[in-house]
C-alpha positions in Angstrom: 45.8 -35.5 -26.6 49.4 -36.9 -26.9 48.4 -39.4 -29.5 46.7 -36.7 -31.6 50.0 -34.6 -31.4 51.9 -37.6 -32.4 49.8 -38.1 -35.4 50.2 -34.6 -36.7 53.9 -34.8 -36.2 54.2 -37.8 -38.5 51.9 -36.1 -41.1 54.1 -33.2 -41.2 57.2 -35.3 -41.4 55.7 -37.1 -44.3 54.6 -33.9 -46.2 58.2 -32.6 -45.7 59.7 -35.8 -47.2 57.4 -35.5 -50.3 58.3 -31.8 -50.7 62.1 -32.7 -50.5 61.5 -35.5 -53.1 59.7 -33.0 -55.4 62.4 -30.5 -55.1 65.0 -33.0 -56.0 63.1 -34.2 -58.8 62.5 -30.6 -59.7 66.2 -29.8 -59.6 67.1 -32.9 -61.6 64.7 -31.8 -64.3 66.3 -28.6 -64.5 69.8 -30.0 -65.3 68.5 -32.9 -67.7 66.5 -32.2 -70.7 63.2 -34.1 -71.1 63.1 -37.2 -73.4 60.6 -35.5 -75.6 63.0 -32.6 -76.2 66.1 -34.9 -77.0 65.0 -38.1 -78.5 65.3 -38.6 -82.3 62.1 -38.6 -84.3 60.5 -42.2 -84.6 61.1 -43.8 -88.0 58.9 -46.5 -89.3 60.5 -49.9 -90.1 61.5 -50.3 -93.8 59.0 -52.5 -95.3 60.1 -55.9 -96.4 60.8 -55.9 -100.3 58.3 -58.4 -102.1 59.4 -61.9 -102.9 59.3 -62.7 -106.6 57.7 -66.0 -107.3 57.6 -67.4 -111.0 54.4 -69.2 -111.7 52.7 -71.3 -114.3 49.4 -73.1 -114.6 46.5 -73.6 -117.0 44.7 -71.0 -119.0 47.1 -68.0 -118.4 46.3 -64.2 -118.1 47.0 -62.0 -121.0 49.1 -59.6 -119.0 50.4 -59.3 -115.3 48.3 -56.5 -114.8 45.2 -58.7 -113.8 42.8 -58.3 -110.9 43.7 -61.6 -109.2 47.4 -61.0 -109.7 47.3 -57.5 -108.2 45.2 -59.0 -105.4 47.8 -61.8 -104.6 50.7 -59.3 -104.8 49.0 -56.8 -102.5 47.7 -59.4 -100.0 51.1 -61.4 -99.6 53.5 -58.9 -100.6 54.9 -60.8 -103.5 55.9 -60.1 -107.1 54.7 -63.0 -109.3 56.3 -63.4 -112.8 54.1 -65.4 -115.1 55.5 -68.2 -117.4 52.7 -68.6 -119.9 52.1 -71.7 -121.8 50.0 -72.9 -124.5 47.6 -75.5 -123.0 48.1 -78.0 -126.2 52.0 -77.9 -126.0 52.6 -76.7 -122.5 54.8 -79.7 -121.5 57.2 -79.3 -124.5 57.4 -75.6 -124.0 58.1 -76.1 -120.3 60.8 -78.6 -120.8 62.6 -76.2 -123.3 62.5 -73.4 -120.7 63.7 -75.9 -118.0 66.6 -77.0 -120.4 67.4 -73.3 -120.5 67.5 -73.0 -116.6 64.2 -71.2 -116.3 62.5 -73.4 -113.8 59.2 -72.1 -112.3 58.9 -71.8 -108.3 55.1 -73.2 -108.7 54.6 -75.7 -111.4 51.5 -76.3 -113.6 49.0 -78.5 -112.1 49.0 -80.7 -115.4 52.0 -82.5 -114.5 51.2 -86.1 -113.8 53.2 -88.9 -112.0 55.5 -89.9 -114.7 56.6 -86.1 -115.3 56.9 -85.7 -111.6 59.5 -88.6 -111.4 61.3 -87.4 -114.5 61.6 -83.9 -113.3 62.8 -85.3 -109.7 65.4 -87.3 -111.4 66.8 -84.4 -113.3 66.9 -82.1 -110.2 64.1 -79.8 -111.4 61.8 -80.2 -108.4 61.8 -79.3 -104.7 61.8 -82.0 -102.2 59.3 -80.8 -99.6 59.3 -82.2 -96.1 55.8 -83.3 -94.6 56.7 -81.5 -91.6 56.9 -78.3 -93.3 53.9 -78.7 -95.3 51.9 -79.3 -92.1 53.7 -76.4 -90.4 53.0 -73.6 -93.1 49.8 -75.0 -94.7 48.1 -76.0 -91.4 44.5 -75.6 -92.5 44.9 -77.3 -95.6 46.6 -80.1 -94.0 44.0 -80.7 -91.4 41.4 -81.1 -94.0 43.0 -83.6 -96.3 44.5 -85.7 -93.6 40.7 -86.6 -92.7 40.2 -87.9 -96.2 43.1 -90.4 -96.4 45.5 -91.3 -93.5 48.0 -92.0 -96.2 47.7 -88.7 -98.0 51.3 -87.8 -97.9 52.4 -91.0 -99.2 51.4 -90.4 -102.8 54.2 -88.0 -103.6 56.9 -90.4 -102.4 59.6 -91.2 -104.9 63.0 -92.7 -104.2 62.7 -92.1 -100.3 61.5 -88.2 -100.8 58.3 -86.4 -101.0 58.1 -84.3 -104.1 55.1 -82.3 -103.6 52.1 -80.9 -101.8 49.3 -83.3 -101.6 46.3 -82.5 -103.9 42.9 -84.0 -103.7 40.1 -84.9 -106.1 36.8 -84.6 -104.1 34.8 -86.7 -106.2 37.3 -89.6 -106.1 35.5 -91.5 -103.4 32.2 -91.1 -105.2 30.8 -94.4 -106.5 29.4 -95.3 -109.9 25.7 -95.7 -108.9 23.5 -98.2 -110.3 20.1 -96.7 -111.3 16.9 -98.2 -112.5 13.9 -97.5 -114.8 11.3 -96.8 -112.0 8.3 -97.4 -114.5 9.7 -100.6 -115.7 10.3 -102.0 -112.0 6.7 -100.8 -111.3 5.5 -102.7 -114.5 7.2 -106.0 -113.5 6.3 -106.0 -110.1 9.4 -104.9 -108.2 9.3 -102.1 -105.6 12.9 -101.8 -104.4 16.4 -101.8 -106.0 18.2 -105.1 -106.0 20.5 -105.8 -102.9 22.1 -108.8 -103.9 23.6 -110.2 -107.5 20.7 -112.8 -107.2 17.9 -110.0 -107.1 19.6 -108.1 -109.7 19.6 -110.9 -112.0 15.9 -111.6 -111.3 15.0 -108.0 -112.2 17.0 -108.1 -115.3 15.3 -111.4 -116.4 11.9 -109.6 -115.9 13.2 -106.5 -117.9 14.1 -108.8 -120.7 11.1 -111.3 -120.7 8.0 -109.5 -119.0 7.8 -106.5 -121.8 8.2 -103.7 -119.3 7.7 -100.9 -122.2 4.2 -102.6 -123.0 4.9 -102.6 -126.8 4.2 -106.4 -127.0 7.9 -107.1 -128.4 10.8 -108.8 -126.7 13.0 -105.9 -127.5 14.2 -104.8 -124.0 17.5 -105.7 -122.0 18.6 -105.5 -118.8 21.9 -103.5 -118.9 24.7 -102.4 -121.3 28.0 -100.9 -120.9 30.7 -98.5 -122.4 32.6 -100.9 -124.1 33.7 -98.7 -127.1 35.1 -95.3 -125.2 35.6 -96.6 -121.5 35.9 -100.4 -121.4 37.6 -100.1 -118.1 34.4 -99.0 -116.4 32.0 -101.9 -118.1 29.6 -103.6 -115.6 31.0 -101.5 -112.7 28.7 -102.8 -110.1 29.0 -106.4 -111.1 32.7 -106.5 -110.6 32.5 -104.3 -107.4 29.9 -107.0 -105.9 32.8 -109.6 -106.5 35.0 -107.3 -104.4 37.3 -106.0 -107.2 38.2 -103.1 -109.3 38.7 -105.3 -112.4 41.1 -102.9 -114.3 43.1 -101.6 -111.3 45.0 -102.7 -108.2 43.4 -104.4 -105.3 44.7 -105.4 -101.8 44.5 -109.1 -100.8 43.9 -110.7 -97.3 47.7 -111.4 -97.4 48.5 -107.7 -97.6 49.6 -108.0 -101.0 48.6 -106.2 -104.2 47.2 -108.0 -107.2 45.4 -106.8 -110.5 41.7 -107.2 -110.6 41.4 -108.8 -114.1 43.6 -111.7 -113.3 42.0 -112.7 -110.0 39.8 -115.3 -109.1 37.0 -113.1 -108.2 37.2 -111.8 -111.9 36.8 -115.3 -113.1 33.5 -115.7 -111.0 32.1 -112.6 -112.1 32.7 -113.4 -115.7 30.9 -116.7 -115.3 28.0 -114.6 -114.0 28.0 -112.1 -116.9 28.4 -114.8 -119.6 25.4 -116.6 -118.5 23.5 -113.3 -118.6 24.7 -112.5 -121.9 23.7 -116.0 -123.1 20.3 -115.3 -121.5 19.7 -112.2 -123.4 20.0 -109.9 -120.3 22.9 -107.9 -121.6 22.6 -105.8 -124.5 24.6 -107.4 -127.4 25.7 -104.1 -128.6 27.5 -103.4 -125.2 30.9 -103.7 -126.9 30.2 -100.8 -129.2 28.3 -98.7 -127.0 29.8 -95.3 -125.6 28.5 -92.7 -123.3 26.1 -91.1 -125.8 24.5 -94.5 -127.0 24.6 -95.8 -123.3 22.4 -93.0 -122.2 20.3 -92.9 -125.1 19.4 -96.7 -124.8 18.6 -96.1 -121.2 16.6 -93.1 -121.8 14.8 -94.7 -124.9 13.8 -97.6 -123.1 16.1 -100.3 -124.6 17.9 -100.9 -121.3 16.5 -101.0 -117.7 19.6 -100.4 -115.6 22.8 -98.4 -115.8 25.8 -98.3 -113.6 28.2 -95.9 -115.4 27.3 -92.6 -113.8 28.0 -90.6 -110.6 25.6 -88.8 -108.5 26.2 -85.7 -110.5 25.2 -87.4 -113.8 22.0 -89.0 -112.2 20.9 -85.4 -110.6 18.0 -83.8 -112.0 20.2 -81.4 -113.3 22.9 -83.7 -114.7 23.0 -85.3 -118.1 21.0 -88.4 -117.2 18.6 -87.2 -114.7 17.7 -84.0 -116.6 16.6 -86.3 -119.4 14.6 -88.4 -117.3 12.9 -85.4 -115.5 12.2 -83.9 -119.0 10.4 -87.2 -119.7 8.5 -86.9 -116.3 9.8 -90.0 -115.2 11.8 -91.2 -112.3 15.1 -93.0 -111.4 15.5 -95.6 -108.6 18.7 -95.3 -107.0 20.6 -98.6 -106.0 23.4 -99.2 -103.5 26.2 -101.8 -103.9 25.3 -105.5 -104.5 26.0 -108.1 -101.9 28.3 -110.7 -103.6 30.0 -114.0 -102.7 32.0 -112.4 -99.6 28.6 -110.8 -98.3 29.9 -107.3 -98.6 28.1 -104.6 -100.4 30.6 -102.6 -102.4 30.8 -100.1 -105.5 33.5 -99.0 -107.7 34.9 -95.5 -106.9 35.2 -92.8 -109.5 38.8 -92.4 -108.7 41.4 -91.9 -105.7 40.9 -89.1 -103.4 44.7 -88.4 -103.8 46.0 -87.0 -107.2 49.5 -86.2 -108.5 50.9 -83.6 -106.0 51.4 -80.0 -106.6 54.9 -79.3 -107.6 57.5 -76.7 -106.6 60.7 -75.9 -108.4 64.3 -76.7 -107.2 65.0 -73.3 -106.7 62.7 -72.6 -103.5 65.0 -75.1 -101.6 67.7 -72.5 -101.4 65.4 -69.9 -100.4 63.5 -70.6 -97.3 61.6 -67.3 -97.1 60.3 -67.8 -100.6 59.4 -71.4 -99.8 57.4 -70.7 -96.6 55.7 -67.8 -98.5 54.5 -70.1 -101.5 53.2 -72.7 -98.8 51.3 -70.0 -96.8 50.0 -68.5 -100.0 48.7 -72.0 -101.1 47.3 -72.5 -97.7 45.2 -69.4 -97.7 44.0 -69.9 -101.3 43.0 -73.4 -100.5 41.0 -72.7 -97.3 40.2 -69.0 -97.2 36.6 -68.3 -98.7 37.7 -64.7 -99.9 41.2 -65.8 -101.2 39.6 -68.9 -103.2 36.9 -67.0 -104.6 38.9 -64.3 -105.9 41.7 -66.6 -107.2 39.1 -69.1 -108.8 36.3 -66.9 -109.8 37.3 -63.4 -109.8 35.6 -60.4 -108.4 32.1 -60.7 -107.1 29.5 -58.8 -109.0 31.9 -58.5 -112.0 32.8 -62.0 -112.8 30.3 -64.0 -110.6 27.7 -63.7 -108.1 26.8 -65.6 -105.0 23.7 -67.6 -104.7 24.0 -68.8 -101.2 27.5 -70.0 -101.0 27.7 -71.1 -104.6 29.5 -68.8 -107.3 27.4 -68.5 -110.3 29.7 -67.2 -113.2 28.5 -64.4 -115.2 27.7 -65.5 -119.0 30.7 -63.4 -120.1 33.1 -65.4 -117.9 31.7 -68.8 -118.1 34.5 -69.8 -120.5 37.7 -70.6 -118.3 40.1 -69.7 -120.8 38.5 -66.3 -121.2 38.2 -65.9 -117.5 42.1 -66.6 -117.0 43.1 -64.4 -119.8 41.3 -61.3 -118.8 41.1 -61.7 -114.9 43.6 -64.2 -114.0 41.1 -66.3 -112.2 40.5 -70.1 -112.7 43.2 -72.7 -112.6 46.2 -70.5 -113.2 46.8 -69.3 -109.7 44.2 -71.7 -108.0 46.2 -74.9 -107.9 44.7 -76.6 -105.2 41.5 -76.4 -103.0 40.5 -77.8 -99.7 37.2 -80.0 -99.5 35.7 -77.1 -97.6 35.7 -75.0 -100.6 33.4 -77.3 -102.7 30.4 -75.4 -101.2 31.3 -72.7 -103.7 31.0 -75.0 -106.6 28.1 -77.1 -105.8 24.7 -76.1 -104.2 23.7 -77.2 -100.9 20.7 -79.0 -102.5 23.2 -80.8 -104.8 25.6 -81.7 -101.8 22.5 -82.9 -99.8 21.6 -85.3 -102.7 25.0 -86.3 -103.0 25.1 -87.5 -99.4 21.8 -89.0 -99.7 22.4 -91.3 -102.6 26.2 -92.0 -101.6 25.2 -92.9 -98.0 26.4 -96.1 -96.5 28.2 -97.0 -99.6 31.6 -98.7 -99.2 33.9 -98.2 -102.5 36.9 -100.4 -103.5 40.1 -98.4 -103.0 43.1 -98.7 -105.1 46.0 -99.2 -102.7 48.7 -98.1 -105.4 47.3 -95.3 -107.6 48.3 -92.7 -108.2 51.7 -94.0 -109.0 54.0 -94.8 -112.0 55.3 -98.2 -112.0 58.6 -98.3 -113.7 57.6 -101.0 -116.3 54.3 -99.3 -117.2 55.5 -97.4 -120.1 56.8 -100.3 -121.7 54.1 -103.0 -121.1 50.8 -101.2 -120.0 49.3 -100.2 -123.2 49.8 -103.9 -124.4 48.3 -105.3 -121.1 45.3 -102.9 -121.4 44.5 -103.8 -124.9 44.7 -107.5 -123.7 42.4 -106.9 -120.8 39.9 -105.2 -122.7 39.7 -107.8 -125.6 39.4 -110.7 -123.3 36.8 -109.0 -121.1 34.6 -108.9 -124.1 35.4 -112.6 -125.0 34.7 -113.7 -121.6 31.3 -112.0 -121.4 30.4 -113.2 -124.9 31.3 -116.7 -124.4 34.0 -116.5 -127.1 36.7 -117.7 -124.4 35.7 -119.9 -121.6 36.1 -119.0 -118.0 37.9 -122.3 -116.8 40.8 -123.2 -119.0 40.5 -120.1 -121.3 40.7 -117.8 -118.1 43.7 -119.7 -116.9 45.5 -119.3 -120.4 44.7 -115.4 -120.4 46.2 -114.9 -116.9 49.5 -116.8 -118.1 49.7 -114.6 -121.1 49.0 -111.4 -119.1 51.7 -112.2 -116.5 54.2 -113.2 -119.3 53.4 -110.0 -121.3 54.7 -107.8 -118.3 52.0 -108.3 -115.7 54.1 -110.3 -113.4 56.6 -107.3 -113.3 54.1 -104.7 -112.9 52.6 -106.7 -110.0 56.0 -106.9 -108.3 56.6 -103.1 -108.7 52.9 -102.3 -107.5 53.8 -104.2 -104.2 57.1 -102.6 -103.9 55.2 -99.3 -104.1 52.6 -100.3 -101.6 55.3 -101.6 -99.1 57.1 -98.5 -99.3 54.3 -96.2 -98.6 53.2 -98.4 -95.8 56.6 -97.4 -93.9 55.6 -93.6 -94.0 
């Protein structure tokens, strides 16, 4: 009983306390106005003014009131000022504007390494730190770093980085040897050659065993583009000897050397001169160009070709389509094992390209610099942004077939697309490899993966780069290199004493200086 009374007393006391507190609160609220009654109306924060960016590229829009530009300005809160240049004379026009102090923030993508170095010396360009690129372009950086661990070294000049790395997705793609399948069956060969010796045996059969069945000895093994691209003649042969003949190579001593003057080149020429003497090489190789090379292969004059990439040899490519139309098949080869036992092929180029340049003015404006990097990162990696910037509006300028953007006929011309829509290469300066799916079908990319599988390519450890003496001696050296290439193959100059004399001439004509400079570039990049 006492316990029950005690509990009631406690409860009454608590209720009284609550009432007292409520009364105090009530009295206080009577003396002080409520916040709702006295607070100033909320004001939305003033929007940031758009950042103005001057921009130049290839195939400019007719006006600033174009679809792509409005998209970019709205999405990123910027105001873009276009500096339009004619494609044919863009460099002269831009240099005049630069001289007058009109330096773009985002530079034309056509500027190569020599122009980059010249503008860097003139104080025209911004030096962008690699750390900043990685910070504000994280998605793009993550993709390109997988392609080449030295990707940030190619924009290096005088100890500074002068741009954002750009990549050529097809750079690592090899020049594939392809063979006339019908001829192979006719001469009793069931698979593509895997060694130099096997290739020589096949080419000998193509020459001597009447593979076209016309009863005449009028067929040859292979030819080359001696007229228009002598640097790519007999790609697979030189690659089997481990060199890029007309480029820089890395030796076992960690030094750079030029392929044409190497011992590997001498041995390759010995093989080729023997083949030429035996009639395996088309005697017109020195005057063949891309058109004649394909025509000779298609018509049954030659049985092997090694001047095309996967896209050329695909059934929709300029070589593969011709073979499909004939109802015939191609046999795809890999690299040939040469004296060093390795199977290699020459690559189309380097994965790295001359970098994307920014004007010196962005170094004084951190907000603008960061904004540009963020925009470029989004354009390069975001499907929506990439498609808008490079293709235009879906359903208006292009349609999607799976992931592939198929341009409508009225906008297939890149100049017209740029002029009317602002799409294409004007704003689309860089792209990550993941965006390649919008330019090539899955079927094509699967085909590429299949024919390029397990192929090691020869990499140039220096390019892209400009060697200081190149402008003075490169043209002379290239001419000498191409002339002697033909002389060695045709047996007009021997590959013993004659080759030694050629190497001596090449070195004296500026080759030694270029070699020294190439090694200096290679060593500087290694430190980064």
